[in-house]
Rosetta silent file (secondary structure, phi, psi, omega in degrees, C-alpha in Angstrom):
SEQUENCE: MPENTYHENQDKHNIEKMRAILMDLPLFCAKFFRGIENVTAARTKLAYAYDLRTFFEFMHENNPYLRKMEIRDFPISCLDQITRDDIEEYLDYCSLYEKDGVEKQNRENGKKRKLSTLRSFYKYFYIAELVKTNPTLLVPMPKIHEKNIVRLDSDETATLLELVEQGARLTPSEKKFHEKTKVRDLAMLTLLLGTGIRVSECVGLDLGDVDFRNNGIKVRRKGGKEQIVYFGDEVEEALQAYMEQRHHTIPQTGHEEALFLSLQNRRISIKSVENLVKKYASKVTTMKKITPHKLRSTYGTSLYRETGDIYLVADVLGHSDVNTTKKHYAAQEEDNRRRAANMVHLRKD
SCORE:     score description
SCORE:     0.000 S_00000001
   1 L     0.000  129.639 -176.021  -30.258   -5.056   -5.319 S_00000001
   2 L   -71.549  151.364 -179.786  -27.726   -3.577   -2.835 S_00000001
   3 L   -76.586  157.044  179.137  -25.045   -1.257   -4.183 S_00000001
   4 L   -65.664  150.612  175.799  -21.467   -2.394   -4.453 S_00000001
   5 L   -76.354  170.994  176.844  -19.171   -1.624   -1.517 S_00000001
   6 H   -56.555  -44.594 -176.819  -16.126    0.671   -1.863 S_00000001
   7 H   -70.712  -33.074  178.855  -13.830   -2.340   -2.196 S_00000001
   8 H   -64.797  -43.216  176.635  -16.090   -4.077   -4.748 S_00000001
   9 H   -64.365  -37.479  177.088  -15.969   -0.881   -6.822 S_00000001
  10 H   -64.151  -43.620  179.597  -12.223   -0.639   -6.503 S_00000001
  11 H   -61.606  -44.768 -179.135  -11.862   -4.251   -7.676 S_00000001
  12 H   -63.825  -39.461  177.921  -14.180   -3.599  -10.601 S_00000001
  13 H   -63.458  -41.021 -178.613  -12.183   -0.470  -11.563 S_00000001
  14 H   -68.171  -38.390 -178.172   -8.902   -2.412  -11.375 S_00000001
  15 H   -69.251  -38.552 -177.759  -10.319   -5.300  -13.530 S_00000001
  16 H   -68.345  -39.904  176.913  -11.572   -2.848  -16.193 S_00000001
  17 H   -66.083  -40.659  179.876   -8.151   -1.132  -16.328 S_00000001
  18 H   -60.463  -41.381 -176.684   -6.394   -4.502  -16.448 S_00000001
  19 H   -66.856  -34.775 -177.720   -8.573   -5.638  -19.380 S_00000001
  20 H   -70.308  -38.606  175.722   -7.839   -2.409  -21.239 S_00000001
  21 H   -63.894  -35.777 -175.005   -4.082   -2.961  -20.785 S_00000001
  22 H   -60.985  -22.649  179.457   -4.490   -6.550  -21.904 S_00000001
  23 L   -73.330  -12.772  179.010   -5.431   -5.187  -25.369 S_00000001
  24 L   -99.433   -1.743 -176.338   -1.813   -3.871  -25.666 S_00000001
  25 L  -103.765  163.086  171.679   -0.247   -7.273  -24.744 S_00000001
  26 L   -49.969  142.136 -178.334    0.467  -10.448  -26.776 S_00000001
  27 L   -55.398  -33.016 -171.822   -2.715  -12.501  -27.224 S_00000001
  28 L   -76.463   -9.581  178.022   -1.274  -15.469  -25.184 S_00000001
  29 H   -65.667  -28.973 -178.773   -1.084  -13.202  -22.087 S_00000001
  30 H   -59.982  -30.487  179.906   -4.809  -13.589  -21.603 S_00000001
  31 H   -64.804  -41.015  175.870   -4.182  -17.245  -20.729 S_00000001
  32 H   -58.881  -44.337  179.805   -1.926  -16.193  -17.905 S_00000001
  33 H   -70.541  -32.515  173.703   -4.478  -13.836  -16.403 S_00000001
  34 H   -69.635  -33.531 -177.704   -7.220  -16.415  -16.654 S_00000001
  35 H   -66.604  -32.121 -176.674   -4.901  -18.876  -14.942 S_00000001
  36 L  -103.662    9.188 -174.302   -4.352  -16.666  -11.964 S_00000001
  37 L   -47.269  -50.762 -167.983   -7.891  -15.312  -11.805 S_00000001
  38 L   -90.644   -5.599 -179.187   -8.977  -17.085   -8.630 S_00000001
  39 L  -120.720    7.072 -177.174   -5.726  -16.788   -6.658 S_00000001
  40 L  -135.831  135.414 -177.107   -4.702  -13.222   -7.306 S_00000001
  41 L   -69.262  151.719 -179.339   -6.241   -9.916   -6.153 S_00000001
  42 H   -61.767  -35.735  178.393   -7.459   -7.501   -8.879 S_00000001
  43 H   -64.636  -38.842  177.803   -4.984   -4.867   -7.800 S_00000001
  44 H   -65.567  -43.788 -178.744   -2.121   -7.352   -8.165 S_00000001
  45 H   -65.346  -37.001  175.661   -3.223   -8.442  -11.622 S_00000001
  46 H   -64.346  -38.859  175.718   -3.319   -4.792  -12.697 S_00000001
  47 H   -63.692  -39.007  174.583    0.184   -4.312  -11.473 S_00000001
  48 H   -58.879  -43.375 -175.264    1.234   -7.422  -13.416 S_00000001
  49 H   -61.952  -45.064 -179.827   -0.481   -6.019  -16.518 S_00000001
  50 H   -61.987  -43.578 -176.090    1.429   -2.659  -16.250 S_00000001
  51 H   -67.613  -43.267 -179.980    4.759   -4.470  -15.758 S_00000001
  52 H   -65.712  -30.199  178.977    4.214   -6.834  -18.663 S_00000001
  53 H   -67.753  -45.123  177.239    3.231   -4.022  -20.968 S_00000001
  54 H   -60.694  -42.338 -176.821    6.543   -2.218  -20.115 S_00000001
  55 H   -66.804  -45.647 -175.761    8.513   -5.478  -20.705 S_00000001
  56 H   -75.091  -25.377  172.995    6.964   -6.279  -24.098 S_00000001
  57 H   -64.985  -39.992 -179.668    7.241   -2.667  -25.225 S_00000001
  58 H   -68.249  -44.357 -177.984   10.990   -2.872  -24.403 S_00000001
  59 H   -65.152  -37.551  179.211   11.350   -6.200  -26.237 S_00000001
  60 H   -65.394  -31.227  179.233    9.555   -4.786  -29.249 S_00000001
  61 H   -79.605  -29.437 -166.686   11.895   -1.834  -29.321 S_00000001
  62 H  -118.755  -14.765 -179.492   15.098   -3.707  -28.755 S_00000001
  63 L   -98.093  118.587 -177.090   14.794   -7.275  -30.059 S_00000001
  64 L   -52.398  -38.093 -178.655   15.483   -7.553  -33.836 S_00000001
  65 L   -71.281  -47.012 -175.193   13.121  -10.510  -34.267 S_00000001
  66 H   -78.844  -16.105  177.553   10.190   -9.021  -32.320 S_00000001
  67 H   -63.056  -26.661 -173.718   10.606   -5.598  -33.857 S_00000001
  68 H   -73.527  -13.186 -177.204    9.234   -7.004  -37.080 S_00000001
  69 L  -130.475  165.303  174.891    5.732   -7.629  -35.698 S_00000001
  70 L   -74.397  147.427 -177.705    3.079   -5.994  -33.616 S_00000001
  71 H   -56.205  -37.969 -178.894    3.121   -6.768  -29.916 S_00000001
  72 H   -58.051  -26.678 -172.430   -0.351   -8.312  -30.078 S_00000001
  73 H   -94.495    2.969 -179.576    1.058  -10.837  -32.683 S_00000001
  74 L   -59.365  130.801  174.936    4.009  -11.994  -30.550 S_00000001
  75 L   -80.685  155.692  175.569    3.827  -15.857  -30.483 S_00000001
  76 H   -59.455  -27.856  178.978    4.252  -17.693  -27.221 S_00000001
  77 H   -63.805  -14.687  179.055    7.401  -19.274  -28.628 S_00000001
  78 H   -65.497  -26.539 -179.537    9.048  -15.846  -28.291 S_00000001
  79 H   -62.886  -28.333 -178.827    9.364  -16.470  -24.574 S_00000001
  80 H   -81.846  -11.301 -177.601   11.854  -19.227  -25.295 S_00000001
  81 L   -98.006   -5.591  176.635   13.923  -16.878  -27.412 S_00000001
  82 L   -88.748  137.856 -172.039   14.353  -14.294  -24.645 S_00000001
  83 L  -109.094  171.685  173.682   17.627  -14.694  -22.758 S_00000001
  84 H   -55.199  -43.522  179.200   19.132  -13.746  -19.409 S_00000001
  85 H   -57.529  -41.546 -179.485   20.847  -10.851  -21.203 S_00000001
  86 H   -60.034  -42.791 -175.974   17.488   -9.538  -22.490 S_00000001
  87 H   -73.964  -37.289  172.189   16.051   -9.510  -18.984 S_00000001
  88 H   -62.037  -38.746  174.822   19.062   -7.882  -17.453 S_00000001
  89 H   -67.804  -33.446  177.502   19.000   -5.163  -20.109 S_00000001
  90 H   -64.457  -42.918  179.804   15.297   -4.710  -19.448 S_00000001
  91 H   -67.261  -40.308  177.545   15.895   -4.223  -15.667 S_00000001
  92 H   -62.801  -41.903  176.602   18.671   -1.699  -16.476 S_00000001
  93 H   -59.414  -39.676 -179.948   16.236    0.114  -18.830 S_00000001
  94 H   -63.431  -20.966  177.729   13.673    0.234  -15.971 S_00000001
  95 L   -57.097  -34.138  177.703   16.066    2.338  -13.912 S_00000001
  96 E  -163.566  120.469  177.495   15.150    5.360  -16.044 S_00000001
  97 E  -152.558  174.585 -177.153   12.958    5.495  -19.129 S_00000001
  98 E  -125.138  135.181  178.959   10.228    7.690  -20.686 S_00000001
  99 E  -134.521  123.649  177.818    6.599    6.749  -21.280 S_00000001
 100 L    52.477   40.221  176.501    4.074    9.104  -22.968 S_00000001
 101 L    82.149   -2.143 -177.420    6.428   12.062  -22.328 S_00000001
 102 E  -109.789  133.087  178.125    6.747   11.261  -18.604 S_00000001
 103 E   -73.828  128.129 -179.213   10.034   10.170  -17.003 S_00000001
 104 E  -115.995  139.019 -177.309    9.806    6.895  -15.147 S_00000001
 105 E  -135.379  137.813  175.172   12.297    5.760  -12.581 S_00000001
 106 L  -128.160  126.088  174.327   12.700    2.513  -10.636 S_00000001
 107 L   -92.418 -158.412 -172.328   15.027    1.833   -7.803 S_00000001
 108 H   -58.837  -41.321 -176.545   15.803   -1.534   -6.247 S_00000001
 109 H   -66.160  -43.738 -179.159   12.244   -2.147   -4.967 S_00000001
 110 H   -63.146  -44.812 -179.232   10.636   -1.246   -8.364 S_00000001
 111 H   -69.104  -28.992  177.526   13.033   -3.479  -10.309 S_00000001
 112 H   -66.995  -43.350 -179.825   12.515   -6.287   -7.802 S_00000001
 113 H   -66.823  -40.273  179.876    8.745   -6.140   -8.387 S_00000001
 114 H   -62.620  -41.611  176.290    9.221   -6.085  -12.172 S_00000001
 115 H   -68.416  -40.304  179.679   11.449   -9.207  -12.000 S_00000001
 116 H   -58.285  -43.390  177.340    8.949  -10.863   -9.628 S_00000001
 117 H   -59.458  -43.815 -179.784    6.241  -10.219  -12.263 S_00000001
 118 H   -65.336  -41.220 -179.242    8.337  -11.877  -14.985 S_00000001
 119 H   -66.900  -37.407  176.482    9.053  -14.863  -12.733 S_00000001
 120 H   -64.703  -41.801 -179.365    5.398  -15.391  -11.979 S_00000001
 121 H   -61.942  -54.356  178.835    4.632  -15.027  -15.699 S_00000001
 122 H   -61.580  -44.712 -176.457    7.271  -17.517  -16.856 S_00000001
 123 H   -57.450  -37.433  179.677    6.505  -19.918  -14.013 S_00000001
 124 H   -59.520  -50.327 -174.816    2.902  -20.156  -15.155 S_00000001
 125 H   -76.067  -28.727  177.364    3.746  -21.086  -18.723 S_00000001
 126 H   -69.385  -44.725  172.493    6.689  -23.319  -17.697 S_00000001
 127 H   -61.933  -37.965 -178.141    4.466  -25.421  -15.354 S_00000001
 128 L   -82.388    8.224  177.112    1.867  -25.656  -18.052 S_00000001
 129 L    55.781   36.963  178.955    4.679  -26.930  -20.377 S_00000001
 130 L   -99.603  -14.730  171.910    4.023  -24.177  -22.913 S_00000001
 131 L  -133.749  156.877 -176.692    7.637  -22.898  -22.724 S_00000001
 132 L  -100.337  -19.655 -178.296   10.883  -24.914  -22.329 S_00000001
 133 L  -125.063  160.129  173.922   13.044  -22.312  -20.528 S_00000001
 134 L  -139.600   80.327 -176.059   12.743  -19.927  -17.665 S_00000001
 135 H   -66.130  -14.399 -178.369   15.575  -17.321  -17.957 S_00000001
 136 H   -64.491  -30.471  178.072   14.065  -15.220  -15.150 S_00000001
 137 H   -70.024  -15.252  176.642   15.563  -17.647  -12.675 S_00000001
 138 H   -82.391  -12.347 -178.663   19.071  -16.943  -13.963 S_00000001
 139 L   -99.412  117.752  179.958   18.686  -13.276  -13.005 S_00000001
 140 L   -67.855  146.655 -179.708   19.336  -12.529   -9.339 S_00000001
 141 L   -66.413  141.280  175.875   16.856  -10.383   -7.515 S_00000001
 142 L   -56.267  136.409 -177.891   18.035   -6.794   -7.023 S_00000001
 143 L   -76.165  128.407  179.783   19.600   -6.268   -3.606 S_00000001
 144 L   -90.656  124.345  178.284   17.445   -3.985   -1.405 S_00000001
 145 L   -88.007  125.534 -177.931   19.429   -1.496    0.663 S_00000001
 146 L   -74.547  138.208  178.649   17.677   -1.042    3.981 S_00000001
 147 L  -112.873  153.620  170.917   16.676    2.492    4.872 S_00000001
 148 L   -62.760  137.986 -179.596   15.886    4.029    8.281 S_00000001
 149 L   -80.293  124.947 -177.875   12.243    3.923    8.927 S_00000001
 150 L   -86.730  128.057 -177.144   10.752    7.402    9.062 S_00000001
 151 L  -154.012  165.874  177.303    8.202    7.821   11.916 S_00000001
 152 L   -86.938  138.821  168.285    6.979   10.368   14.359 S_00000001
 153 L   -72.739  167.955 -177.200    8.470   10.464   17.911 S_00000001
 154 H   -63.426  -36.616 -179.827    5.999   10.392   20.772 S_00000001
 155 H   -70.895  -33.865  179.662    6.305   14.158   21.300 S_00000001
 156 H   -71.087  -32.890  176.622    5.755   14.829   17.611 S_00000001
 157 H   -66.130  -46.600  174.874    2.645   12.630   17.634 S_00000001
 158 H   -55.735  -46.148 -177.530    1.220   14.613   20.556 S_00000001
 159 H   -65.773  -39.004  176.889    2.020   17.850   18.835 S_00000001
 160 H   -60.028  -49.127  179.411    0.375   16.699   15.623 S_00000001
 161 H   -67.936  -33.173  174.697   -2.888   15.813   17.298 S_00000001
 162 H   -63.439  -39.478 -179.137   -2.865   19.066   19.281 S_00000001
 163 H   -65.039  -47.089 -179.888   -2.395   20.915   16.007 S_00000001
 164 H   -61.542  -39.125  179.527   -5.322   19.110   14.386 S_00000001
 165 H   -65.351  -44.518 -171.451   -7.454   19.907   17.380 S_00000001
 166 H  -100.664  -28.785 -176.983   -6.513   23.572   17.707 S_00000001
 167 L    62.468   28.755 -173.154   -5.222   24.545   14.230 S_00000001
 168 L   -61.024  -38.165 -174.436   -2.727   26.976   15.911 S_00000001
 169 L   -97.592    9.004 -176.797   -0.049   26.846   13.236 S_00000001
 170 L   -83.534  155.273  178.147   -2.231   26.870   10.201 S_00000001
 171 L   -71.631  161.360  176.961   -2.459   29.753    7.704 S_00000001
 172 H   -50.023  -48.540 -178.552   -5.648   31.982    7.631 S_00000001
 173 H   -64.351  -39.331 -179.752   -6.857   30.153    4.479 S_00000001
 174 H   -69.333  -32.664  177.393   -6.171   26.677    5.991 S_00000001
 175 H   -67.719  -22.436  176.005   -8.097   27.702    9.144 S_00000001
 176 H   -67.678  -41.921  175.115  -11.172   28.347    7.157 S_00000001
 177 H   -74.550  -33.000 -177.276  -11.281   24.786    6.013 S_00000001
 178 H   -60.053  -36.909  179.975  -10.025   23.537    9.364 S_00000001
 179 H   -61.754  -32.532  178.832  -13.146   24.746   11.173 S_00000001
 180 H   -84.318  -27.510 -171.595  -15.231   22.484    8.900 S_00000001
 181 H  -115.780    0.010 -171.234  -13.016   19.446    8.896 S_00000001
 182 H   -65.257  -33.161  177.981  -11.127   19.407   12.293 S_00000001
 183 H   -67.754  -42.710  175.286  -13.467   16.879   13.901 S_00000001
 184 H   -66.708  -46.640 -176.277  -13.186   14.522   10.900 S_00000001
 185 H   -61.954  -45.547  178.232   -9.459   15.093   10.546 S_00000001
 186 H   -61.654  -37.093  178.691   -8.799   14.391   14.244 S_00000001
 187 H   -69.516  -41.148 -178.482  -10.821   11.164   14.032 S_00000001
 188 H   -68.312  -46.447 -178.833   -8.970    9.936   10.951 S_00000001
 189 H   -68.003  -37.144  177.268   -5.435   10.783   12.245 S_00000001
 190 H   -65.860  -40.193  177.512   -6.192    9.403   15.645 S_00000001
 191 H   -62.269  -45.172 -177.531   -7.526    6.220   14.030 S_00000001
 192 H   -63.480  -43.150 -176.250   -4.442    5.875   11.738 S_00000001
 193 H   -76.249  -25.485 -173.950   -2.020    6.502   14.656 S_00000001
 194 H   -96.553   -8.766  175.650   -4.010    4.383   17.116 S_00000001
 195 H  -130.589  -17.171  179.022   -4.516    1.247   14.958 S_00000001
 196 L    72.240   18.317  179.394   -1.861    1.314   12.258 S_00000001
 197 L   -73.114  157.177  176.507   -4.446    0.517    9.456 S_00000001
 198 L   -70.891  157.201 -177.613   -3.525    1.387    5.909 S_00000001
 199 H   -66.329  -34.623  175.575   -4.843    4.532    4.307 S_00000001
 200 H   -64.001  -36.571  179.059   -6.790    2.363    1.758 S_00000001
 201 H   -70.720  -33.031  176.654   -8.389    0.500    4.659 S_00000001
 202 H   -65.723  -50.263 -178.270   -9.303    3.824    6.303 S_00000001
 203 H   -70.977  -21.303  178.014  -11.071    5.377    3.346 S_00000001
 204 L   -81.760   -2.025  179.680  -12.883    2.075    2.672 S_00000001
 205 L   -65.192  137.593  171.259  -14.555    2.050    6.071 S_00000001
 206 E  -106.163  165.837 -179.602  -18.326    2.137    6.136 S_00000001
 207 H   -58.916  -37.164  179.541  -20.523    3.307    9.019 S_00000001
 208 H   -74.797   -5.625  178.221  -21.423   -0.304    9.730 S_00000001
 209 H   -85.934   -6.502 -177.565  -17.776   -1.312   10.071 S_00000001
 210 E   -99.224  124.774 -178.231  -17.438    0.591   13.417 S_00000001
 211 E  -119.865   97.689  178.467  -18.417   -1.406   16.523 S_00000001
 212 L   -76.086  -16.733  178.110  -18.352    0.773   19.699 S_00000001
 213 L   -63.959  -43.213 -179.957  -19.651   -2.069   21.750 S_00000001
 214 L  -107.757    5.253 -173.574  -16.364   -3.994   21.300 S_00000001
 215 L    47.295   62.714  179.670  -14.306   -1.034   20.160 S_00000001
 216 E  -142.636  156.259  173.018  -13.365   -2.607   16.839 S_00000001
 217 E  -123.186  142.557  178.406  -13.418   -1.764   13.187 S_00000001
 218 E   -96.201  114.979 -179.171  -13.834   -4.225   10.355 S_00000001
 219 E  -115.321  154.561  176.226  -11.155   -3.696    7.653 S_00000001
 220 E  -103.953  117.986 -177.432  -10.462   -5.392    4.347 S_00000001
 221 L   -86.841  177.677  178.176   -6.833   -6.279    4.224 S_00000001
 222 H   -60.646  141.092 -176.156   -4.726   -6.887    1.153 S_00000001
 223 H    84.887   -0.325  173.170   -5.957   -9.858   -0.787 S_00000001
 224 H    94.782   -6.180 -178.831   -9.523   -9.285    0.346 S_00000001
 225 L   -66.675  136.952  176.701   -9.312  -10.825    3.866 S_00000001
 226 E   -95.892  140.893 -179.430  -11.569   -9.174    6.428 S_00000001
 227 E  -150.777  144.810  177.018  -10.249   -8.602    9.964 S_00000001
 228 E   -88.308  126.081  173.368  -11.433   -6.861   13.123 S_00000001
 229 E  -112.046  129.590 -173.967   -8.859   -4.283   14.411 S_00000001
 230 E   -98.892  148.803 -175.875   -9.517   -3.067   17.939 S_00000001
 231 L  -125.072  159.932  179.929   -8.960    0.505   19.124 S_00000001
 232 L   -95.246 -169.729 -170.787   -8.427    2.207   22.510 S_00000001
 233 H   -63.232  -42.200 -176.484  -10.104    4.996   24.451 S_00000001
 234 H   -62.780  -43.276  176.657   -8.431    7.855   22.602 S_00000001
 235 H   -59.748  -48.200 -177.797   -9.571    6.473   19.272 S_00000001
 236 H   -57.241  -48.266 -179.623  -13.038    5.790   20.611 S_00000001
 237 H   -58.779  -45.373  179.844  -13.398    9.361   21.847 S_00000001
 238 H   -66.506  -39.921  179.354  -12.307   10.909   18.520 S_00000001
 239 H   -68.325  -40.182 -178.418  -14.555    8.601   16.531 S_00000001
 240 H   -66.090  -40.456  177.589  -17.591    9.195   18.694 S_00000001
 241 H   -59.298  -43.300 -178.657  -17.172   12.971   18.289 S_00000001
 242 H   -68.861  -37.316  179.342  -16.982   12.541   14.540 S_00000001
 243 H   -58.041  -43.261 -179.394  -19.954   10.156   14.467 S_00000001
 244 H   -60.915  -41.315  177.965  -22.191   12.761   16.030 S_00000001
 245 H   -68.077  -41.664 -173.229  -21.155   15.156   13.226 S_00000001
 246 H   -64.117  -41.576 -176.560  -21.373   12.496   10.548 S_00000001
 247 L   -65.908  -14.233  177.406  -24.982   11.518   11.418 S_00000001
 248 L  -102.991    7.102  178.146  -26.064   15.159   10.706 S_00000001
 249 L  -102.872  134.552  174.944  -24.383   15.169    7.250 S_00000001
 250 L   -93.050  106.167 -173.243  -26.324   14.354    4.105 S_00000001
 251 L   -79.418  160.026  178.092  -23.939   12.399    1.818 S_00000001
 252 L   -70.188  158.591  178.310  -24.210   12.454   -1.999 S_00000001
 253 L   -56.101  131.189  178.866  -26.005    9.558   -3.688 S_00000001
 254 L    93.784   -6.250 -177.636  -23.828    6.407   -3.643 S_00000001
 255 L  -122.943   19.109 -174.011  -21.864    7.552   -0.627 S_00000001
 256 L   -62.261  -37.870 -175.361  -24.403    7.026    2.073 S_00000001
 257 L   -84.688  -14.649 -174.913  -22.482    4.229    3.831 S_00000001
 258 E   -61.847  134.784  178.175  -19.034    5.879    3.735 S_00000001
 259 L   -75.277  -53.015 -178.766  -17.639    6.648    7.191 S_00000001
 260 L  -102.502  126.401 -176.326  -15.328    9.531    6.239 S_00000001
 261 E  -109.110  146.872  174.552  -16.670   12.151    3.903 S_00000001
 262 L   -76.944  179.394  174.018  -14.963   14.904    1.860 S_00000001
 263 L   -64.362  -21.480 -179.832  -16.195   18.496    1.875 S_00000001
 264 L   -90.587    9.272 -179.720  -18.247   17.534   -1.146 S_00000001
 265 L    56.490   35.814  171.456  -19.905   14.899    1.068 S_00000001
 266 L  -108.986  163.255  175.741  -18.455   12.013   -1.038 S_00000001
 267 E   -56.227  129.260 -175.217  -16.328    9.193    0.330 S_00000001
 268 L   -66.184  142.863 -177.217  -12.954   10.764    1.025 S_00000001
 269 L   -91.374  167.632  179.093  -10.191    9.622   -1.352 S_00000001
 270 H   -67.375  -40.630 -178.575   -6.709    8.271   -0.546 S_00000001
 271 H   -59.569  -44.067 -177.388   -5.172   11.387   -2.163 S_00000001
 272 H   -63.897  -37.800  178.886   -7.146   13.693    0.067 S_00000001
 273 H   -65.250  -44.161 -178.968   -5.957   11.797    3.252 S_00000001
 274 H   -59.368  -40.773  179.527   -2.399   11.984    1.955 S_00000001
 275 H   -65.591  -43.698 -173.789   -2.749   15.767    1.449 S_00000001
 276 H   -75.282  -29.317  172.938   -4.192   16.472    4.877 S_00000001
 277 H   -66.445  -42.710  176.213   -1.455   14.316    6.600 S_00000001
 278 H   -60.791  -39.897  177.797    1.143   16.299    4.647 S_00000001
 279 H   -60.191  -53.658 -176.887   -0.480   19.554    5.608 S_00000001
 280 H   -68.994  -45.592 -176.105   -0.562   18.925    9.261 S_00000001
 281 H   -66.091  -28.512  178.299    2.761   17.040    9.568 S_00000001
 282 L   -65.075  -21.870 -179.635    4.674   19.818    7.695 S_00000001
 283 L   -83.740  -17.724 -171.726    3.750   22.110   10.637 S_00000001
 284 L  -101.151  -36.872 -179.441    5.202   19.686   13.117 S_00000001
 285 L  -148.238  133.073  178.642    8.442   18.571   11.388 S_00000001
 286 L  -105.311   -5.213 -175.985   10.310   19.795    8.285 S_00000001
 287 L   -86.922  -20.250 -176.096   13.054   17.033    8.687 S_00000001
 288 L  -125.189  140.891  175.917   10.711   14.142    7.931 S_00000001
 289 L   -94.431  100.321 -173.856    8.421   13.469    5.068 S_00000001
 290 L   -91.601  127.107  177.471    5.351   12.152    6.805 S_00000001
 291 L  -123.940  174.550  174.708    2.754   10.169    4.885 S_00000001
 292 H   -58.726  -32.951  178.522   -0.161    7.990    6.057 S_00000001
 293 H   -65.798  -31.615  177.408    2.175    5.013    5.759 S_00000001
 294 H   -69.811  -29.242  174.886    4.583    6.714    8.142 S_00000001
 295 H   -68.962  -34.308  174.481    1.791    6.995   10.663 S_00000001
 296 H   -63.209  -41.678  176.650    1.375    3.244   10.268 S_00000001
 297 H   -68.143  -36.484  175.828    5.064    2.775   10.959 S_00000001
 298 H   -59.017  -44.731  177.473    4.774    5.066   14.005 S_00000001
 299 H   -64.727  -43.933 -176.807    2.061    2.837   15.431 S_00000001
 300 H   -64.958  -39.310  178.993    3.917   -0.402   14.644 S_00000001
 301 H   -65.830  -41.585  179.452    7.126    0.917   16.326 S_00000001
 302 H   -64.229  -40.451 -179.997    5.214    2.036   19.408 S_00000001
 303 H   -69.349  -35.723  175.923    3.445   -1.245   19.733 S_00000001
 304 H   -66.271  -36.522 -177.851    6.650   -3.221   19.355 S_00000001
 305 H   -70.387  -30.747 -176.953    8.425   -1.059   21.911 S_00000001
 306 H   -82.624  -33.504 -172.442    5.567   -1.643   24.430 S_00000001
 307 H  -106.268  -32.495 -171.690    5.146   -5.396   23.826 S_00000001
 308 L    65.213   14.589 -177.065    8.329   -6.760   22.321 S_00000001
 309 L  -107.232   96.677 -175.147    6.059   -9.208   20.498 S_00000001
 310 H   -66.435  -29.762  179.642    6.839   -9.176   16.795 S_00000001
 311 H   -73.769  -32.067  174.759    4.141  -11.711   16.032 S_00000001
 312 H   -66.867  -45.117  178.956    1.513   -9.487   17.661 S_00000001
 313 H   -59.633  -44.548 -178.766    2.696   -6.493   15.650 S_00000001
 314 H   -61.636  -42.418 -176.908    2.553   -8.556   12.475 S_00000001
 315 H   -66.688  -46.626 -175.979   -0.960   -9.741   13.219 S_00000001
 316 H   -68.195  -35.245 -179.467   -2.330   -6.286   14.128 S_00000001
 317 H   -77.871  -17.181 -179.983   -0.697   -4.638   11.062 S_00000001
 318 L    81.982   31.058  175.268   -2.096   -7.433    8.774 S_00000001
 319 L   -80.252  123.675  176.288    1.313   -8.671    7.585 S_00000001
 320 L   -72.346  -22.871 -177.576    0.942  -12.187    6.122 S_00000001
 321 L  -125.085  119.383 -176.131    4.664  -12.783    6.644 S_00000001
 322 H   -66.475  -19.147  177.661    6.294  -11.919    9.964 S_00000001
 323 H   -66.136  -30.754  174.625    9.558  -11.338    8.102 S_00000001
 324 H   -60.435  -43.870  178.034    7.993   -8.245    6.609 S_00000001
 325 H   -64.873  -47.203 -177.718    7.399   -6.943   10.120 S_00000001
 326 H   -60.285  -38.648  177.965   10.927   -7.891   11.270 S_00000001
 327 H   -58.779  -42.679 -173.024   12.426   -6.043    8.284 S_00000001
 328 H   -78.002  -27.708 -171.915   10.531   -2.888    9.242 S_00000001
 329 L  -120.232   30.705 -174.027   11.144   -2.991   12.961 S_00000001
 330 H   -64.664  -34.690 -176.680   14.719   -4.443   13.043 S_00000001
 331 H   -64.484  -34.113  176.552   15.947   -1.311   14.879 S_00000001
 332 H   -73.510  -29.403  175.819   13.662   -2.059   17.795 S_00000001
 333 H   -65.583  -37.952  173.640   14.907   -5.638   17.921 S_00000001
 334 H   -59.437  -43.490  176.419   18.375   -4.166   18.362 S_00000001
 335 H   -55.185  -44.996 -173.860   17.061   -2.124   21.287 S_00000001
 336 H   -66.594  -41.203  179.101   15.631   -5.244   22.873 S_00000001
 337 H   -63.196  -37.941  175.783   18.922   -7.147   22.462 S_00000001
 338 H   -60.204  -43.179  178.188   20.825   -4.277   24.108 S_00000001
 339 H   -62.523  -34.059 -175.978   18.415   -4.310   27.080 S_00000001
 340 H   -67.625  -21.420 -173.070   18.853   -8.115   27.331 S_00000001
 341 L   -61.568  -30.563 -177.153   22.590   -7.720   27.935 S_00000001
 342 L  -109.584   13.123 -176.806   22.116   -6.638   31.556 S_00000001
 343 L   -83.231  -29.221  177.242   19.043   -8.711   32.366 S_00000001
 344 L   -98.930  121.082 -177.857   21.015  -11.813   33.372 S_00000001
 345 L  -101.729  124.556 -176.781   23.324  -11.538   36.422 S_00000001
 346 L   -83.209  -27.164  177.523   26.073  -14.132   36.621 S_00000001
 347 L  -124.830  139.311  177.273   26.918  -13.382   40.252 S_00000001
 348 L   -74.850  140.473  177.826   24.615  -12.548   43.047 S_00000001
 349 L   -64.317    0.000    0.000   25.218   -9.281   44.921 S_00000001
């Protein structure tokens, strides 16, 4: 029997965590999760579970009626007793609270997600005619304040890749590890910058996902959809160099198929990639906080500047909604509109 893939193991892990959290929720919540089982990714269900636990813990602490019983014993009828004021107070609480001695903070995006969770939750029971009200619709979504997108300029990108290749600005201790990892690191960063794939898609790559004949990699997008992402000559060169090294490496049991390996010869983790991006980028710029997602933004910006095709950018980045892409690359649309101002001549010379 073949071993589970990285993504299958991640899904299994998320399902197990979600089921554990479900034990802290009212019994009727299980019906909601069964109802969305076939239409919602495991990672999304886990996020719902975390948000619902926070919500019911808040209600247990602050609602006089619900304070009298254990959260597990909350009846489904309690949903009809929750008001718009309750939900607004909950969102205000989410701005800053403490959980297990750790301070938690949510800005507009976090509160928007928490309200979206409640809307999905109430919608399910409302459509099933198990509740009579849906107070979540009375609460407006938090307004998201747009922020400038942080990305590397073209000269910073070139400097970053040269640094990974040569290790010139690294400390003596960093250089020791660099000698062992520079080929791998260059392949990963070139791949992230040259394709715009997510860090989760990068660490999930297997050897069999790389097709040098067509210069493509098979990635698993959010929601489980598989897609071929094509790469150019620079990515091919970096990957080929790493592949030669990778084929001479003996991975640990269970990690034989992983493309990118850690120094322990295990599939590299998202956290490790985040740390190595931070290490190299900090030597290039101290003004920008560069993460793997910022490398994705760098690619998306460059592609949009070259093509002006927002739909192509959305497709390559794996955005299911082009509006997501437009929101992230609005500044480049402004550049295009400025250039358009002088493209049409009203009078011939």
